[in-house]
C-alpha positions in Angstrom: -16.5 66.6 19.0 -13.1 65.9 19.9 -14.0 63.8 22.9 -16.6 61.7 20.8 -13.8 60.9 18.2 -11.2 59.7 20.9 -14.1 57.4 22.3 -14.9 55.9 19.0 -11.2 55.2 18.3 -10.4 53.6 21.6 -12.2 50.3 21.2 -10.8 49.5 18.0 -7.2 50.2 19.1 -7.8 47.8 22.1 -9.1 45.3 19.5 -6.0 45.8 17.4 -3.7 45.4 20.3 -5.6 42.1 21.4 -5.3 40.7 17.8 -1.6 41.6 17.9 -0.7 39.9 21.2 -3.1 36.8 20.7 -1.0 33.7 20.7 -1.0 31.6 17.6 -3.6 29.0 17.3 -2.4 25.4 18.1 -3.9 23.8 14.9 -1.5 25.9 12.8 1.3 23.5 13.1 -0.6 20.5 12.1 -2.0 22.5 9.1 1.5 23.1 7.9 2.4 19.6 8.2 -0.6 18.6 5.9 1.1 20.2 2.9 4.1 17.9 2.6 2.2 14.6 2.6 -0.2 16.2 -0.1 2.6 16.6 -2.4 4.0 13.0 -1.7 0.5 11.6 -2.4 0.3 13.7 -5.6 3.9 12.7 -6.7 3.0 8.9 -6.1 -0.2 9.2 -8.0 1.6 10.8 -11.0 4.3 8.3 -11.0 1.6 5.4 -11.0 -0.3 7.1 -13.8 3.0 7.5 -15.9 4.1 3.9 -15.2 0.7 2.6 -16.3 0.4 4.7 -19.5 4.0 5.0 -20.8 5.6 2.5 -23.3 8.4 0.9 -21.8 11.1 -1.3 -23.5 11.5 -4.8 -22.3 14.4 -4.1 -20.0 12.4 -1.1 -18.5 9.2 -3.1 -18.1 11.3 -5.6 -16.1 12.8 -3.2 -13.8 9.8 -1.3 -13.4 7.4 -4.2 -12.9 5.3 -4.0 -9.7 6.9 -7.0 -8.0 10.5 -5.8 -8.8 9.6 -2.1 -7.9 8.0 -3.2 -4.7 11.0 -5.2 -3.7 13.4 -2.3 -4.6 11.4 0.0 -2.3 11.4 -2.5 0.5 15.0 -3.1 0.3 15.8 0.8 0.3 13.6 1.1 3.3 15.1 -1.6 5.1 18.7 -0.2 4.4 17.5 3.1 5.6 15.8 2.1 8.9 18.3 -0.6 9.7 21.1 2.0 9.6 18.9 4.5 11.3 18.4 2.2 14.2 21.9 1.6 14.8 22.8 5.3 14.6 20.4 6.1 17.3 21.6 3.3 19.3 25.1 4.5 19.1 25.1 8.3 18.5 22.5 9.3 21.2 24.1 7.6 24.1 27.6 8.6 23.0 26.5 12.2 22.5 25.1 12.1 26.1 28.1 10.7 27.5 30.3 13.3 25.8 28.2 16.1 27.7 29.3 14.6 31.1 32.4 16.4 32.8 34.4 13.2 33.1 34.3 12.5 29.4 34.5 15.9 27.9 38.1 15.3 27.1 37.2 12.8 24.6 35.0 15.0 22.7 37.6 16.4 20.1 38.6 12.8 19.2 35.1 11.3 18.7 33.8 14.3 16.7 37.0 14.0 14.5 36.2 10.3 13.7 32.6 11.2 13.0 33.7 14.1 10.7 35.8 11.6 8.7 32.6 9.6 7.9 30.8 12.7 6.9 33.5 14.5 5.1 34.8 11.6 3.0 33.0 11.2 -0.5 30.1 8.7 0.1 31.0 6.5 -3.1 34.6 6.2 -1.8 33.5 5.2 1.7 31.3 2.5 0.2 34.0 1.1 -2.1 36.6 1.3 0.5 34.5 -0.7 3.0 33.5 -3.0 0.5 37.1 -3.9 -0.5 37.9 -4.5 3.3 34.6 -6.1 4.5 33.2 -7.5 1.3 30.2 -6.5 -0.7 26.5 -6.8 0.4 24.0 -5.6 2.9 26.2 -5.6 6.1 28.8 -3.5 4.5 26.2 -1.2 3.2 24.7 -0.6 6.7 28.0 0.0 8.1 28.8 2.6 5.6 25.4 4.3 6.1 25.9 4.5 9.9 29.3 6.1 9.5 27.9 8.5 7.0 24.9 9.6 9.1 26.3 9.4 12.6 27.5 13.0 12.9 24.1 15.1 12.8 22.6 12.9 15.4 25.7 12.9 17.6 26.4 16.6 17.3 22.7 17.6 17.8 22.5 15.5 20.9 25.6 17.3 22.4 24.4 20.9 21.4 20.7 20.1 22.5 22.0 19.1 26.0 24.7 21.7 26.2 22.0 24.4 25.3 19.8 23.7 28.4 20.1 26.5 30.9 22.4 25.8 33.8 20.0 27.4 36.2 17.7 24.7 35.3 20.2 22.0 36.1 21.2 23.5 39.3 17.6 24.1 40.5 17.2 20.2 39.8 20.1 19.5 41.7 19.1 21.7 44.5 15.8 19.9 44.9 17.6 16.8 45.7 17.6 15.2 42.3 20.5 12.9 41.2 22.5 13.5 38.1 20.7 10.6 36.3 17.3 12.2 37.4 18.3 15.6 36.2 19.4 14.2 32.9 16.0 12.4 32.3 13.7 15.0 33.8 15.3 18.2 32.8 18.2 18.0 30.2 16.8 15.5 27.8 13.1 16.9 27.6 14.6 20.3 26.8 17.0 18.9 24.3 14.4 16.9 22.4 13.7 19.5 19.7 17.4 19.8 18.7 17.9 16.1 18.9 15.0 15.3 16.8 16.3 17.8 14.2 19.4 15.9 13.9 17.6 12.5 13.6 15.5 13.9 10.7 18.6 15.0 8.9 20.1 11.8 9.4 17.1 10.0 7.9 17.0 12.1 4.9 20.7 11.6 4.4 20.3 7.9 4.7 17.4 7.8 2.0 19.6 9.6 -0.5 22.9 7.9 0.3 21.4 4.4 0.2 21.0 4.8 -3.7 24.9 4.1 -3.7 24.2 0.6 -2.2 23.9 -0.7 -5.8 27.6 -0.2 -6.4 28.3 -3.0 -3.7 25.5 -5.2 -4.2 23.3 -3.8 -1.3 20.1 -3.4 -3.4 17.7 -0.6 -3.1 16.3 2.0 -5.7 19.8 2.8 -6.6 19.6 -0.2 -9.1 17.1 1.6 -11.1 19.1 4.7 -11.4 22.4 2.8 -12.3 20.9 0.7 -14.9 19.3 3.7 -16.4 22.7 5.6 -16.6 24.6 2.5 -17.8 22.1 1.5 -20.4 20.9 5.0 -21.3 17.3 4.3 -20.4 15.8 7.5 -19.2 12.6 5.9 -17.8 14.6 3.8 -15.3 16.8 6.9 -14.3 14.0 9.2 -13.9 11.6 6.7 -12.3 14.4 5.8 -9.7 15.3 9.5 -8.9 11.6 10.3 -8.5 10.9 7.5 -6.2 14.0 8.2 -3.9 12.9 11.9 -3.9 9.4 10.8 -2.8 10.7 8.5 -0.1 13.1 11.4 1.1 10.1 13.7 1.6 8.0 11.2 3.1 10.6 10.3 5.7 11.2 14.1 6.3 7.6 14.4 7.0 7.4 11.6 9.7 10.3 13.2 11.2 8.5 16.5 11.4 5.5 14.8 12.8 7.7 13.1 15.5 9.2 16.6 16.2 5.8 18.2 16.7 4.4 15.4 18.8 7.4 15.1 21.2 8.2 18.8 21.5 7.7 19.8 25.2 4.7 21.9 25.8 5.6 25.6 25.7 8.7 25.3 23.2 
């Protein structure tokens, strides 16, 4: 009887071990990514229903008109992505350069400058630049670039510095040049950390771009500022909800890019 009991338990134990050690299904990541866009779509639908059914004053109806609203969203996205392109064009190459042995001595100075842009109050940075460079789109983009450069710069450096030195030495031992090692070993392995910094910067840009209204930069901040100035809660809440939905949508796009660009096995 004792032998029979052991035999009956052995298959179940093996099955449990197999379930415990089985790798996660590849589709799980994509299923997790489907939650956030669903929330964004539901939020947009709720906003559209609210906009179509609520009673608005003349000022609120004008500011929340479909044409004006579409222009505000377009301006906000234009500010965000224009600043993001410039940040990527500057911070990524600079972060790579600062990980090279010949330029590492400049790292504290560069990080210090980037920290100033991030540590300074955003509204103060906008106003100071506006008094120096003038009001408008160009000054807004410069302020956004200064404010969002640090996450991309630091994550680029951290990602490359986190690559195992043994892999770098192995590449060099195979006869690869320093540039080839960077492109084929260091950057592919640093991609997840770098993309996390880019996603953080994009979300920062979406939120900070609301301050563009104070220096005539446009965007959805106009709705929020008008709502505060005139005590119109519909404009205030409408602008805040749209900015939040845009931030969620941009964050989701960043997550998708991270998922697609992540090297296999990481």
